[in-house]
Rosetta silent file (secondary structure, phi, psi, omega in degrees, C-alpha in Angstrom):
SEQUENCE: MPASRNLLVAIVVVLVAGLAVTGYALYQEKKQPEGVEISVGKNGLSIKEK
SCORE:     score description
SCORE:     0.000 S_00000001
   1 L     0.000  -38.341 -179.163   27.290   18.147   23.082 S_00000001
   2 H   -62.650  -34.737  179.544   28.142   18.359   19.330 S_00000001
   3 H   -64.306  -38.242  178.901   25.977   15.300   18.536 S_00000001
   4 H   -65.403  -40.179  179.834   23.005   16.976   20.195 S_00000001
   5 H   -67.619  -40.838  178.341   23.566   20.133   18.170 S_00000001
   6 H   -63.358  -38.465  177.805   23.860   18.156   14.922 S_00000001
   7 H   -64.480  -42.048  178.387   20.592   16.386   15.710 S_00000001
   8 H   -62.488  -43.160  178.482   18.863   19.714   16.315 S_00000001
   9 H   -63.692  -41.984  179.583   20.173   21.081   13.002 S_00000001
  10 H   -62.957  -41.926  178.852   19.018   17.932   11.191 S_00000001
  11 H   -63.340  -43.061  179.570   15.517   18.233   12.682 S_00000001
  12 H   -63.499  -42.050  179.382   15.286   21.899   11.660 S_00000001
  13 H   -63.085  -43.227  179.368   16.416   21.067    8.112 S_00000001
  14 H   -63.763  -42.089  179.329   13.814   18.284    7.808 S_00000001
  15 H   -65.074  -42.132  178.958   11.043   20.592    9.068 S_00000001
  16 H   -65.424  -40.473  178.659   12.021   23.389    6.666 S_00000001
  17 H   -64.667  -41.621  177.652   12.156   20.925    3.753 S_00000001
  18 H   -62.727  -40.756  178.150    8.717   19.574    4.661 S_00000001
  19 H   -64.796  -40.038  178.933    7.311   23.085    4.822 S_00000001
  20 H   -64.717  -42.965  179.670    8.825   23.898    1.424 S_00000001
  21 H   -64.599  -42.465  178.889    7.331   20.769   -0.167 S_00000001
  22 H   -63.837  -43.715  178.306    3.909   21.516    1.320 S_00000001
  23 H   -62.444  -40.981  179.066    4.047   25.118    0.118 S_00000001
  24 H   -65.979  -41.241  178.841    5.034   24.052   -3.379 S_00000001
  25 H   -63.000  -42.216  177.936    2.214   21.487   -3.533 S_00000001
  26 H   -65.565  -38.432  177.483   -0.330   24.109   -2.457 S_00000001
  27 H   -62.306  -44.980 -179.802    1.049   26.539   -5.041 S_00000001
  28 H   -63.667  -39.075  179.292    0.702   23.950   -7.820 S_00000001
  29 H   -66.869  -40.182 -179.062   -2.867   23.167   -6.787 S_00000001
  30 H   -70.025  -29.369 -175.822   -3.812   26.855   -6.690 S_00000001
  31 H   -72.636  -18.834 -178.773   -2.169   27.456  -10.084 S_00000001
  32 L   -61.321  137.912 -179.324   -4.552   25.071  -11.867 S_00000001
  33 L   -66.006  146.030  177.597   -7.029   26.917  -14.071 S_00000001
  34 L   -99.828  160.525  177.540  -10.589   27.225  -12.867 S_00000001
  35 L   129.473 -134.403 -174.964  -13.667   26.844  -15.017 S_00000001
  36 E  -120.951  137.545  176.483  -14.896   24.025  -17.224 S_00000001
  37 E  -110.284  124.424  179.599  -12.929   21.102  -18.635 S_00000001
  38 E  -115.773  126.662  178.399  -14.182   19.599  -21.882 S_00000001
  39 E  -137.751  150.664  178.112  -12.714   16.326  -23.139 S_00000001
  40 E  -117.402  124.842 -178.925  -13.559   13.844  -25.865 S_00000001
  41 E  -139.593 -160.645 -179.228  -12.771   10.185  -25.232 S_00000001
  42 L   -60.625  -35.428 -176.448  -14.001    6.649  -25.817 S_00000001
  43 L   -87.984    8.234  178.817  -17.187    7.362  -23.863 S_00000001
  44 E   100.472 -154.518 -176.562  -17.998   10.481  -25.847 S_00000001
  45 E   -81.321  134.833  179.748  -18.012   14.104  -24.746 S_00000001
  46 E  -128.454  128.665  178.837  -17.262   14.834  -21.081 S_00000001
  47 E  -122.326  123.183 -179.585  -17.764   18.208  -19.386 S_00000001
  48 E  -125.048  137.563  176.284  -16.491   18.742  -15.847 S_00000001
  49 E   -91.618  132.831 -179.361  -16.717   21.878  -13.723 S_00000001
  50 L  -101.316    0.000    0.000  -13.570   22.727  -11.801 S_00000001
């Protein structure tokens, strides 16, 4: 019985960790500024709408 309980705890921990990683990734994506990105490179001036 203890092995079954340890497996259940391990599964719950993996699911919670996956949820935390997904939430953090979504937070980072949402945190990015919106608007226009202007950059100057080898190909000249580049303007991208975000």
